[in-house]
N, CA, C and O atoms as a GROMACS GRO file, in nm:
protein
  448
    1MET      N    1  -4.020  -0.579  15.178
    1MET     CA    2  -4.090  -0.647  15.282
    1MET      C    3  -4.180  -0.503  15.330
    1MET      O    4  -4.140  -0.387  15.338
    2PRO      N    5  -4.303  -0.556  15.354
    2PRO     CA    6  -4.399  -0.461  15.413
    2PRO      C    7  -4.370  -0.423  15.550
    2PRO      O    8  -4.277  -0.480  15.606
    3SER      N    9  -4.439  -0.332  15.611
    3SER     CA   10  -4.387  -0.270  15.754
    3SER      C   11  -4.519  -0.286  15.812
    3SER      O   12  -4.628  -0.271  15.756
    4TYR      N   13  -4.490  -0.322  15.949
    4TYR     CA   14  -4.590  -0.380  16.016
    4TYR      C   15  -4.596  -0.255  16.124
    4TYR      O   16  -4.517  -0.161  16.126
    5GLU      N   17  -4.700  -0.273  16.207
    5GLU     CA   18  -4.711  -0.237  16.350
    5GLU      C   19  -4.757  -0.288  16.450
    5GLU      O   20  -4.879  -0.282  16.442
    6LEU      N   21  -4.711  -0.353  16.575
    6LEU     CA   22  -4.762  -0.429  16.669
    6LEU      C   23  -4.783  -0.339  16.790
    6LEU      O   24  -4.695  -0.265  16.835
    7CYS      N   25  -4.920  -0.350  16.847
    7CYS     CA   26  -4.978  -0.287  16.931
    7CYS      C   27  -4.971  -0.419  17.038
    7CYS      O   28  -4.980  -0.539  17.012
    8MET      N   29  -4.948  -0.345  17.184
    8MET     CA   30  -4.947  -0.451  17.233
    8MET      C   31  -4.993  -0.371  17.405
    8MET      O   32  -4.963  -0.258  17.443
    9ILE      N   33  -5.076  -0.480  17.480
    9ILE     CA   34  -5.102  -0.426  17.592
    9ILE      C   35  -5.007  -0.530  17.674
    9ILE      O   36  -4.994  -0.648  17.641
   10MET      N   37  -4.932  -0.458  17.807
   10MET     CA   38  -4.860  -0.564  17.851
   10MET      C   39  -4.896  -0.550  17.997
   10MET      O   40  -4.967  -0.456  18.035
   11ARG      N   41  -4.845  -0.644  18.083
   11ARG     CA   42  -4.904  -0.601  18.238
   11ARG      C   43  -4.876  -0.453  18.283
   11ARG      O   44  -4.803  -0.388  18.209
   12ALA      N   45  -4.909  -0.412  18.360
   12ALA     CA   46  -4.840  -0.320  18.435
   12ALA      C   47  -4.689  -0.296  18.444
   12ALA      O   48  -4.651  -0.353  18.546
   13LEU      N   49  -4.614  -0.254  18.400
   13LEU     CA   50  -4.467  -0.276  18.411
   13LEU      C   51  -4.402  -0.152  18.447
   13LEU      O   52  -4.449  -0.056  18.386
   14ARG      N   53  -4.308  -0.126  18.529
   14ARG     CA   54  -4.220  -0.032  18.522
   14ARG      C   55  -4.078   0.005  18.405
   14ARG      O   56  -4.008  -0.085  18.359
   15SER      N   57  -4.064   0.109  18.383
   15SER     CA   58  -3.952   0.127  18.274
   15SER      C   59  -3.863  -0.005  18.254
   15SER      O   60  -3.856  -0.075  18.153
   16GLU      N   61  -3.808  -0.018  18.355
   16GLU     CA   62  -3.647  -0.104  18.370
   16GLU      C   63  -3.709  -0.238  18.324
   16GLU      O   64  -3.674  -0.292  18.218
   17ALA      N   65  -3.803  -0.290  18.410
   17ALA     CA   66  -3.890  -0.422  18.336
   17ALA      C   67  -3.984  -0.423  18.225
   17ALA      O   68  -4.034  -0.522  18.173
   18LEU      N   69  -3.998  -0.320  18.201
   18LEU     CA   70  -4.092  -0.315  18.060
   18LEU      C   71  -3.932  -0.328  17.959
   18LEU      O   72  -3.944  -0.418  17.876
   19ALA      N   73  -3.834  -0.279  17.955
   19ALA     CA   74  -3.691  -0.303  17.889
   19ALA      C   75  -3.673  -0.428  17.847
   19ALA      O   76  -3.657  -0.453  17.728
   20LYS      N   77  -3.675  -0.531  17.952
   20LYS     CA   78  -3.621  -0.638  17.970
   20LYS      C   79  -3.779  -0.729  17.935
   20LYS      O   80  -3.779  -0.852  17.946
   21GLU      N   81  -3.855  -0.684  17.909
   21GLU     CA   82  -3.969  -0.781  17.853
   21GLU      C   83  -3.977  -0.774  17.699
   21GLU      O   84  -4.021  -0.865  17.628
   22LEU      N   85  -3.926  -0.643  17.652
   22LEU     CA   86  -3.922  -0.598  17.521
   22LEU      C   87  -3.830  -0.664  17.429
   22LEU      O   88  -3.853  -0.683  17.309
   23VAL      N   89  -3.700  -0.707  17.508
   23VAL     CA   90  -3.597  -0.736  17.424
   23VAL      C   91  -3.605  -0.873  17.373
   23VAL      O   92  -3.565  -0.893  17.258
   24PRO      N   93  -3.658  -0.987  17.454
   24PRO     CA   94  -3.666  -1.094  17.359
   24PRO      C   95  -3.786  -1.047  17.232
   24PRO      O   96  -3.766  -1.084  17.116
   25ILE      N   97  -3.867  -0.994  17.255
   25ILE     CA   98  -3.953  -0.949  17.132
   25ILE      C   99  -3.901  -0.910  17.051
   25ILE      O  100  -3.930  -0.964  16.944
   26LEU      N  101  -3.791  -0.794  17.043
   26LEU     CA  102  -3.716  -0.760  16.969
   26LEU      C  103  -3.656  -0.838  16.901
   26LEU      O  104  -3.654  -0.824  16.779
   27GLN      N  105  -3.594  -0.935  16.959
   27GLN     CA  106  -3.485  -1.051  16.926
   27GLN      C  107  -3.568  -1.126  16.845
   27GLN      O  108  -3.516  -1.137  16.734
   28ARG      N  109  -3.674  -1.182  16.853
   28ARG     CA  110  -3.742  -1.291  16.794
   28ARG      C  111  -3.833  -1.225  16.654
   28ARG      O  112  -3.885  -1.295  16.567
   29VAL      N  113  -3.836  -1.072  16.661
   29VAL     CA  114  -3.873  -1.011  16.518
   29VAL      C  115  -3.712  -1.014  16.445
   29VAL      O  116  -3.713  -1.020  16.322
   30GLN      N  117  -3.615  -1.011  16.494
   30GLN     CA  118  -3.486  -1.000  16.428
   30GLN      C  119  -3.448  -1.150  16.365
   30GLN      O  120  -3.385  -1.154  16.259
   31SER      N  121  -3.490  -1.284  16.440
   31SER     CA  122  -3.460  -1.392  16.396
   31SER      C  123  -3.524  -1.432  16.323
   31SER      O  124  -3.475  -1.531  16.269
   32LEU      N  125  -3.661  -1.394  16.274
   32LEU     CA  126  -3.745  -1.430  16.171
   32LEU      C  127  -3.728  -1.308  16.071
   32LEU      O  128  -3.823  -1.245  16.024
   33GLY      N  129  -3.620  -1.289  16.051
   33GLY     CA  130  -3.598  -1.187  15.934
   33GLY      C  131  -3.623  -1.003  15.950
   33GLY      O  132  -3.568  -0.907  15.896
   34GLY      N  133  -3.708  -1.015  16.030
   34GLY     CA  134  -3.756  -0.843  16.047
   34GLY      C  135  -3.638  -0.769  16.078
   34GLY      O  136  -3.525  -0.807  16.107
   35VAL      N  137  -3.704  -0.624  16.063
   35VAL     CA  138  -3.589  -0.501  16.075
   35VAL      C  139  -3.683  -0.429  16.163
   35VAL      O  140  -3.798  -0.407  16.124
   36VAL      N  141  -3.637  -0.386  16.292
   36VAL     CA  142  -3.702  -0.329  16.391
   36VAL      C  143  -3.642  -0.179  16.364
   36VAL      O  144  -3.530  -0.130  16.372
   37GLN      N  145  -3.806  -0.114  16.318
   37GLN     CA  146  -3.771   0.041  16.309
   37GLN      C  147  -3.791   0.156  16.396
   37GLN      O  148  -3.742   0.268  16.385
   38ASP      N  149  -3.909   0.089  16.528
   38ASP     CA  150  -3.897   0.240  16.631
   38ASP      C  151  -3.956   0.148  16.706
   38ASP      O  152  -4.018   0.051  16.665
   39VAL      N  153  -3.934   0.185  16.841
   39VAL     CA  154  -4.001   0.112  16.968
   39VAL      C  155  -4.062   0.230  17.042
   39VAL      O  156  -3.982   0.316  17.078
   40LYS      N  157  -4.197   0.249  17.072
   40LYS     CA  158  -4.261   0.336  17.165
   40LYS      C  159  -4.336   0.257  17.285
   40LYS      O  160  -4.389   0.148  17.268
   41SER      N  161  -4.335   0.328  17.412
   41SER     CA  162  -4.426   0.301  17.515
   41SER      C  163  -4.516   0.405  17.532
   41SER      O  164  -4.469   0.514  17.497
   42VAL      N  165  -4.636   0.408  17.576
   42VAL     CA  166  -4.737   0.504  17.659
   42VAL      C  167  -4.741   0.492  17.799
   42VAL      O  168  -4.778   0.581  17.875
   43GLY      N  169  -4.709   0.401  17.826
   43GLY     CA  170  -4.668   0.397  17.980
   43GLY      C  171  -4.799   0.278  18.024
   43GLY      O  172  -4.848   0.181  17.965
   44SER      N  173  -4.820   0.337  18.145
   44SER     CA  174  -4.916   0.224  18.231
   44SER      C  175  -5.065   0.329  18.238
   44SER      O  176  -5.083   0.442  18.282
   45GLN      N  177  -5.153   0.232  18.173
   45GLN     CA  178  -5.283   0.318  18.208
   45GLN      C  179  -5.376   0.229  18.263
   45GLN      O  180  -5.370   0.109  18.289
   46PRO      N  181  -5.487   0.336  18.279
   46PRO     CA  182  -5.611   0.199  18.311
   46PRO      C  183  -5.654   0.159  18.220
   46PRO      O  184  -5.650   0.229  18.118
   47LEU      N  185  -5.723   0.008  18.216
   47LEU     CA  186  -5.757  -0.050  18.103
   47LEU      C  187  -5.934  -0.008  18.078
   47LEU      O  188  -6.006   0.017  18.175
   48PRO      N  189  -5.980  -0.007  17.957
   48PRO     CA  190  -6.140   0.033  17.877
   48PRO      C  191  -6.193  -0.075  18.006
   48PRO      O  192  -6.283  -0.028  18.075
   49HIS      N  193  -6.152  -0.194  18.038
   49HIS     CA  194  -6.260  -0.288  18.126
   49HIS      C  195  -6.147  -0.407  18.154
   49HIS      O  196  -6.053  -0.433  18.079
   50LYS      N  197  -6.178  -0.473  18.278
   50LYS     CA  198  -6.120  -0.623  18.322
   50LYS      C  199  -6.054  -0.660  18.198
   50LYS      O  200  -6.116  -0.625  18.098
   51MET      N  201  -5.918  -0.733  18.173
   51MET     CA  202  -5.907  -0.832  18.069
   51MET      C  203  -5.840  -0.932  18.148
   51MET      O  204  -5.762  -0.903  18.238
   52LYS      N  205  -5.878  -1.076  18.109
   52LYS     CA  206  -5.830  -1.144  18.146
   52LYS      C  207  -5.698  -1.252  18.083
   52LYS      O  208  -5.723  -1.334  17.995
   53ALA      N  209  -5.592  -1.242  18.129
   53ALA     CA  210  -5.482  -1.336  18.025
   53ALA      C  211  -5.408  -1.387  18.136
   53ALA      O  212  -5.379  -1.327  18.239
   54HIS      N  213  -5.374  -1.542  18.094
   54HIS     CA  214  -5.279  -1.620  18.123
   54HIS      C  215  -5.358  -1.661  18.308
   54HIS      O  216  -5.301  -1.686  18.414
   55PHE      N  217  -5.437  -1.656  18.288
   55PHE     CA  218  -5.506  -1.709  18.411
   55PHE      C  219  -5.527  -1.598  18.501
   55PHE      O  220  -5.569  -1.628  18.613
   56GLU      N  221  -5.502  -1.457  18.470
   56GLU     CA  222  -5.499  -1.300  18.604
   56GLU      C  223  -5.606  -1.254  18.510
   56GLU      O  224  -5.635  -1.275  18.393
   57HIS      N  225  -5.658  -1.171  18.621
   57HIS     CA  226  -5.752  -1.052  18.589
   57HIS      C  227  -5.626  -0.891  18.566
   57HIS      O  228  -5.518  -0.870  18.622
   58HIS      N  229  -5.686  -0.824  18.485
   58HIS     CA  230  -5.577  -0.699  18.481
   58HIS      C  231  -5.690  -0.571  18.486
   58HIS      O  232  -5.804  -0.585  18.443
   59ASP      N  233  -5.641  -0.454  18.543
   59ASP     CA  234  -5.698  -0.340  18.518
   59ASP      C  235  -5.647  -0.210  18.481
   59ASP      O  236  -5.708  -0.106  18.461
   60LYS      N  237  -5.499  -0.242  18.476
   60LYS     CA  238  -5.412  -0.172  18.417
   60LYS      C  239  -5.316  -0.239  18.334
   60LYS      O  240  -5.297  -0.358  18.356
   61GLY      N  241  -5.243  -0.176  18.230
   61GLY     CA  242  -5.164  -0.210  18.133
   61GLY      C  243  -5.064  -0.151  18.070
   61GLY      O  244  -5.117  -0.045  18.038
   62THR      N  245  -4.946  -0.145  18.026
   62THR     CA  246  -4.848  -0.112  18.003
   62THR      C  247  -4.866  -0.122  17.785
   62THR      O  248  -4.860  -0.213  17.703
   63TYR      N  249  -4.888   0.020  17.779
   63TYR     CA  250  -4.928   0.026  17.629
   63TYR      C  251  -4.768   0.029  17.547
   63TYR      O  252  -4.685   0.116  17.574
   64SER      N  253  -4.751  -0.046  17.474
   64SER     CA  254  -4.650  -0.039  17.364
   64SER      C  255  -4.675  -0.054  17.230
   64SER      O  256  -4.780  -0.107  17.194
   65PHE      N  257  -4.581  -0.010  17.138
   65PHE     CA  258  -4.624  -0.015  16.986
   65PHE      C  259  -4.494  -0.019  16.929
   65PHE      O  260  -4.405   0.056  16.966
   66LEU      N  261  -4.482  -0.102  16.844
   66LEU     CA  262  -4.324  -0.158  16.792
   66LEU      C  263  -4.363  -0.162  16.634
   66LEU      O  264  -4.450  -0.235  16.585
   67ARG      N  265  -4.284  -0.073  16.566
   67ARG     CA  266  -4.294  -0.097  16.389
   67ARG      C  267  -4.158  -0.146  16.364
   67ARG      O  268  -4.052  -0.104  16.412
   68PHE      N  269  -4.184  -0.272  16.253
   68PHE     CA  270  -4.110  -0.309  16.201
   68PHE      C  271  -4.136  -0.369  16.024
   68PHE      O  272  -4.243  -0.396  15.969
   69GLU      N  273  -4.068  -0.372  15.998
   69GLU     CA  274  -4.067  -0.475  15.845
   69GLU      C  275  -4.054  -0.640  15.845
   69GLU      O  276  -3.959  -0.702  15.892
   70SER      N  277  -4.128  -0.677  15.807
   70SER     CA  278  -4.088  -0.808  15.788
   70SER      C  279  -4.179  -0.889  15.666
   70SER      O  280  -4.276  -0.841  15.608
   71SER      N  281  -4.115  -1.041  15.643
   71SER     CA  282  -4.226  -1.060  15.521
   71SER      C  283  -4.358  -1.135  15.611
   71SER      O  284  -4.342  -1.192  15.719
   72PRO      N  285  -4.494  -1.119  15.538
   72PRO     CA  286  -4.586  -1.180  15.577
   72PRO      C  287  -4.603  -1.332  15.678
   72PRO      O  288  -4.669  -1.357  15.778
   73THR      N  289  -4.481  -1.436  15.568
   73THR     CA  290  -4.474  -1.574  15.622
   73THR      C  291  -4.422  -1.555  15.774
   73THR      O  292  -4.432  -1.654  15.845
   74ALA      N  293  -4.367  -1.436  15.831
   74ALA     CA  294  -4.294  -1.470  15.991
   74ALA      C  295  -4.424  -1.414  16.063
   74ALA      O  296  -4.434  -1.445  16.182
   75LEU      N  297  -4.501  -1.356  16.021
   75LEU     CA  298  -4.628  -1.303  16.137
   75LEU      C  299  -4.639  -1.417  16.210
   75LEU      O  300  -4.594  -1.416  16.325
   76PRO      N  301  -4.710  -1.551  16.149
   76PRO     CA  302  -4.786  -1.594  16.206
   76PRO      C  303  -4.693  -1.723  16.321
   76PRO      O  304  -4.750  -1.795  16.404
   77GLN      N  305  -4.580  -1.721  16.299
   77GLN     CA  306  -4.453  -1.749  16.418
   77GLN      C  307  -4.442  -1.657  16.502
   77GLN      O  308  -4.463  -1.697  16.616
   78LEU      N  309  -4.410  -1.510  16.490
   78LEU     CA  310  -4.415  -1.406  16.580
   78LEU      C  311  -4.556  -1.409  16.673
   78LEU      O  312  -4.547  -1.380  16.793
   79ASP      N  313  -4.653  -1.435  16.630
   79ASP     CA  314  -4.759  -1.447  16.682
   79ASP      C  315  -4.807  -1.535  16.787
   79ASP      O  316  -4.865  -1.519  16.895
   80THR      N  317  -4.763  -1.633  16.721
   80THR     CA  318  -4.773  -1.801  16.828
   80THR      C  319  -4.646  -1.749  16.951
   80THR      O  320  -4.654  -1.800  17.062
   81ALA      N  321  -4.559  -1.670  16.929
   81ALA     CA  322  -4.428  -1.618  17.016
   81ALA      C  323  -4.504  -1.485  17.146
   81ALA      O  324  -4.472  -1.459  17.263
   82LEU      N  325  -4.573  -1.448  17.086
   82LEU     CA  326  -4.652  -1.347  17.128
   82LEU      C  327  -4.777  -1.414  17.267
   82LEU      O  328  -4.790  -1.401  17.388
   83LYS      N  329  -4.846  -1.487  17.151
   83LYS     CA  330  -4.931  -1.565  17.261
   83LYS      C  331  -4.880  -1.618  17.384
   83LYS      O  332  -4.944  -1.606  17.488
   84ARG      N  333  -4.744  -1.687  17.376
   84ARG     CA  334  -4.695  -1.750  17.476
   84ARG      C  335  -4.623  -1.679  17.577
   84ARG      O  336  -4.560  -1.741  17.662
   85ASN      N  337  -4.628  -1.554  17.576
   85ASN     CA  338  -4.542  -1.490  17.645
   85ASN      C  339  -4.640  -1.400  17.756
   85ASN      O  340  -4.716  -1.307  17.729
   86SER      N  341  -4.610  -1.460  17.888
   86SER     CA  342  -4.718  -1.433  17.982
   86SER      C  343  -4.707  -1.278  18.015
   86SER      O  344  -4.781  -1.236  18.103
   87SER      N  345  -4.641  -1.210  17.967
   87SER     CA  346  -4.624  -1.039  18.010
   87SER      C  347  -4.766  -0.969  17.898
   87SER      O  348  -4.822  -0.860  17.910
   88ILE      N  349  -4.784  -1.052  17.819
   88ILE     CA  350  -4.888  -0.972  17.708
   88ILE      C  351  -5.031  -0.979  17.743
   88ILE      O  352  -5.066  -1.094  17.768
   89ILE      N  353  -5.110  -0.906  17.751
   89ILE     CA  354  -5.234  -0.914  17.786
   89ILE      C  355  -5.324  -0.919  17.658
   89ILE      O  356  -5.431  -0.979  17.658
   90ARG      N  357  -5.266  -0.840  17.532
   90ARG     CA  358  -5.325  -0.839  17.401
   90ARG      C  359  -5.237  -0.771  17.335
   90ARG      O  360  -5.157  -0.689  17.380
   91HIS      N  361  -5.255  -0.813  17.197
   91HIS     CA  362  -5.156  -0.774  17.095
   91HIS      C  363  -5.237  -0.775  16.944
   91HIS      O  364  -5.342  -0.837  16.927
   92ASN      N  365  -5.190  -0.719  16.871
   92ASN     CA  366  -5.243  -0.691  16.729
   92ASN      C  367  -5.136  -0.670  16.643
   92ASN      O  368  -5.031  -0.634  16.698
   93PHE      N  369  -5.137  -0.686  16.495
   93PHE     CA  370  -5.049  -0.666  16.426
   93PHE      C  371  -5.171  -0.569  16.321
   93PHE      O  372  -5.292  -0.593  16.308
   94VAL      N  373  -5.092  -0.458  16.256
   94VAL     CA  374  -5.143  -0.360  16.175
   94VAL      C  375  -5.056  -0.347  16.071
   94VAL      O  376  -4.935  -0.351  16.096
   95LYS      N  377  -5.095  -0.332  15.954
   95LYS     CA  378  -5.014  -0.344  15.805
   95LYS      C  379  -5.013  -0.177  15.761
   95LYS      O  380  -5.109  -0.109  15.725
   96LEU      N  381  -4.852  -0.131  15.779
   96LEU     CA  382  -4.879   0.024  15.753
   96LEU      C  383  -4.865   0.028  15.559
   96LEU      O  384  -4.798  -0.047  15.488
   97PRO      N  385  -4.937   0.123  15.524
   97PRO     CA  386  -4.922   0.180  15.412
   97PRO      C  387  -4.744   0.181  15.391
   97PRO      O  388  -4.651   0.193  15.470
   98ALA      N  389  -4.754   0.162  15.238
   98ALA     CA  390  -4.613   0.167  15.140
   98ALA      C  391  -4.596   0.295  15.164
   98ALA      O  392  -4.691   0.372  15.159
   99LEU      N  393  -4.452   0.342  15.197
   99LEU     CA  394  -4.419   0.459  15.188
   99LEU      C  395  -4.409   0.517  15.015
   99LEU      O  396  -4.427   0.635  14.985
  100ASP      N  397  -4.382   0.420  14.925
  100ASP     CA  398  -4.335   0.493  14.818
  100ASP      C  399  -4.492   0.506  14.726
  100ASP      O  400  -4.489   0.533  14.606
  101ALA      N  401  -4.616   0.485  14.793
  101ALA     CA  402  -4.729   0.491  14.718
  101ALA      C  403  -4.753   0.616  14.676
  101ALA      O  404  -4.756   0.708  14.758
  102LYS      N  405  -4.769   0.635  14.566
  102LYS     CA  406  -4.804   0.771  14.493
  102LYS      C  407  -4.906   0.865  14.594
  102LYS      O  408  -4.995   0.807  14.656
  103PRO      N  409  -4.890   0.998  14.606
  103PRO     CA  410  -4.966   1.074  14.676
  103PRO      C  411  -5.104   1.112  14.582
  103PRO      O  412  -5.109   1.132  14.461
  104MET      N  413  -5.219   1.116  14.685
  104MET     CA  414  -5.370   1.127  14.596
  104MET      C  415  -5.335   1.302  14.528
  104MET      O  416  -5.260   1.390  14.572
  105THR      N  417  -5.424   1.299  14.409
  105THR     CA  418  -5.447   1.471  14.383
  105THR      C  419  -5.598   1.490  14.414
  105THR      O  420  -5.686   1.405  14.419
  106CYS      N  421  -5.604   1.604  14.432
  106CYS     CA  422  -5.751   1.674  14.441
  106CYS      C  423  -5.727   1.799  14.379
  106CYS      O  424  -5.643   1.887  14.401
  107ARG      N  425  -5.837   1.787  14.282
  107ARG     CA  426  -5.917   1.904  14.213
  107ARG      C  427  -6.023   1.955  14.259
  107ARG      O  428  -6.125   1.887  14.269
  108PHE      N  429  -6.017   2.084  14.296
  108PHE     CA  430  -6.169   2.183  14.294
  108PHE      C  431  -6.203   2.226  14.193
  108PHE      O  432  -6.130   2.272  14.105
  109LYS      N  433  -6.348   2.215  14.191
  109LYS     CA  434  -6.415   2.304  14.094
  109LYS      C  435  -6.412   2.456  14.149
  109LYS      O  436  -6.440   2.489  14.263
  110PRO      N  437  -6.381   2.522  14.070
  110PRO     CA  438  -6.435   2.704  14.109
  110PRO      C  439  -6.569   2.698  14.176
  110PRO      O  440  -6.653   2.608  14.172
  111LYS      N  441  -6.571   2.839  14.254
  111LYS     CA  442  -6.720   2.830  14.289
  111LYS      C  443  -6.781   2.898  14.200
  111LYS      O  444  -6.708   2.988  14.158
  112ARG      N  445  -6.888   2.898  14.148
  112ARG     CA  446  -6.977   2.992  14.087
  112ARG      C  447  -7.034   3.102  14.138
  112ARG      O  448  -7.108   3.171  14.069
   0.00000   0.00000   0.00000
């Protein structure tokens, strides 16, 4: 299964409230056959510009990152669930490179 990173900007939340909001997202990933590898939160920060989501304007947000493995067919279902979540202002999926990829070799010509 390919690895993905879900980058989310959520409403400005404290750590307890953030944990409560992340649990259903993690459960949704697992219910779609995914395996959660890592969860990180950078904390609340000012947004680069005001963003409107779910009929509200936001100027601060909590940045969270979720690394997981899942089949590509599960992403549209997860995307729909995230769009319906009123705590999420923006989200984006990033496909991560495979870990078993061969490392690139580099050869340098000697100086003349």
